[in-house]
N, C-alpha and C positions, 0 to 999 in steps of 0.2 A: 611829783605830787607835793613835796614840801614847798616848792615855789608857787604852785597853783593855789595851795591852801592859804598862802599869805594874801592873796589877791581876790580870790572868789568869795562871794557871800556864803556859799556852801559848796563843799566838795564831797561827792559820793564816789568811793572807790569800789569798783566791781572787780573783786579778786578771783581769778580762776584758781591758780595754784600759788601758795607762798613759796618764796625762795629765800635763802640766807642772804643778808645784806650786811656789809662791813663798813664801818665809818671810814670816810676818806681822810679826815683830818686836814683838809685843805686850809691854807691860810698864807698870809704874807711870808715871803722868804727873806731870811736875813741876808743882806748883801755879801757878808763873808762866807756864808754857806753856798751861795750862788757861785762865788769865784772858786771855792774849793771844788765844787762838782765839775765846773767847766774845765778846770785845770786837769781833771782826771778822765776826760771824756774817752780817750783811747783805751785806757786801762779798764774803765767801767764797761765799754763795749765788748772787750775781750772776755770779761767775767760773764756778761749776759750770753754771749755766744756759746760758752762752755756749760751754761746751766741747763736744767731739764726743761725750763719753761720759756726760755728767752728772757727772763727777768733776772735781776740781780737778787739772788736768794740769800737771806740770812738764815740758812737752814740749821736747825738743831738735829744733830745726827742720832739723838737718843730716841728710843721707843717711847711712845706715850704710855705704854703698858708698864714700863719699868719706873715711871715717875710716881711719887707719892701724890696723894690728893692735894697736899699743900703745894708741892713743886709744880703740878699741873695748873693749878689755879694762878700761881705767881706768874708762870710763863705765859699763860693765856691773857692774863690781865695786862701784862707789859705790851703784848702784841696788839691787843685791842686798843690800848692807848696810843700806840704808834700809828694805827690805822692802815688802810690799804690792804694788800694781800699778805701782810706780815704773818697773820695767823695761820695761813696756809703752809707755812714753813716751820711751825712751832715744834713738830716732831717728824722724824723721817718716814714714819709708817701711816700717816694720815690718809693717804690715797691707796694704801695697799693692805690695810688691816681693818676689817670692819669694826672691831672692838676699839681700836684706837680712834677711829673716825667718830664713833659714837660719844667718846669722851668730849671731843671738840664740839660736836653738834649739840650735846647737852649743855656745854658752856654757853654757846650762842643762844639757845632756846632760853636759858636762864636770864641772859642779858635782855632779851625781848621782854620777858616777863617783869624784869625789874624796871624797864623803861616805860612800858605801857601801863597806864593806871587802871584801865578796865580789864580785869582778868580774863573775861570772855573775848574781847578783842585781841588781847595778847595771845591767847591760844589759837585764834584764827590765823594770826600772823606767823605762828611757829611752823616751819616746815617739818612734816612727819612722813612724807612719802618718798624721800630720797635722802641719801647720805651727803654730808657737806662736801661741796665742790664737784660732786658728780653732774650737777647742773652749774653752769657758769656762775659763780657768785656775783651778786650786785655790789656796787659801792655807792655810798650815799652820804648826804649831809643832812642830818636831823630827820631821817626817814621815820623811824619808829616814834620819835618825839611828836610828829605830826599828828598821830592818832590820838594824842591828848587835847587836841584843840576841840573846842565846842562846835566848830563849823565843819568837822570831818566826820563822815560816816563811812563805815567799811561794810560792804555786802559780800557775803561769801557765796559764790556761785556754785559750790558744791552743795549748799543747803538750799539755795533758791535760784535755779538756773534761769537765764534770760529766755523768755518766751517770745518777745517781740520788741522791736524798736518802733515806737509809735511817733506821731507828729510832735508830741509834747514831752516825751520821756522814754524811759526804759521799763518795760513791764517784765517783772519776774514772776516766778511761781507764788511769791509771797505778797505781790502788790505792785503798784506803780510808783516809779521814782521820777518826778518831774525833773527835766533838765533843760538848760539853754544851749550848752555845747557839750558834745560828746567827743572825747579824746580816745582814739584807738590806739592803745600803748601795747601792742601785741609782741613786741620784741623783734628779734632779727636772727637770721641764720648765719652765724659767725664763721662756720668752718665747712659744714657739709654742702652748703650751697655752692660755693666756689668749686669744690671737688666734683659735684654732680654736673656742673656746667662744662667741665673738661670731658665728661662722659668716658671715664676710663674703662677699658675693656681687658678681661683676663683671658685665660686659656679658653679656646673654643668660642671667643667672642662674648663671653658672659660678662654682663655689666657688674 
């Protein structure tokens, strides 16, 4: 979406369900940092193999519920600045305690509201029907900032569902959206697809 928005005269995003997205913070790597990482490949691989997620985790073993509001804000801000999945490991109970998860989700929703200029658009981009990381989080480069561009429109399909794809555009319950190109960005089945293709059977031949 950010790349298309830079090239298209106008981009209309038809959003089915908003998801949490974390900044990647991609950029040029310092040659010394590259050498340091490569020199530790075997050690880093062993760390990843012992982790819960297969990633090298900078896990804070503290509960989010034990942190003061100031401590939580500081920890989340640091990890937001680091980018990637760093925020996922801010506290040890993010994925096991609903209240702890809500603290992190609220931090992320506030980041969206602070980034997107139009408060109505910001609310449409805020996930509210699932806990953080219970759907695979996205990573992005300037995703939320893209909605501040004059040539980008967000259409919430919960409010105006698609009724028909016509020869000239997309017809929703609220009206016609003329388009030249329709990109079907429907995601992918990262885990269950492969499992289901194996067709595992349990006792009594039950799938």
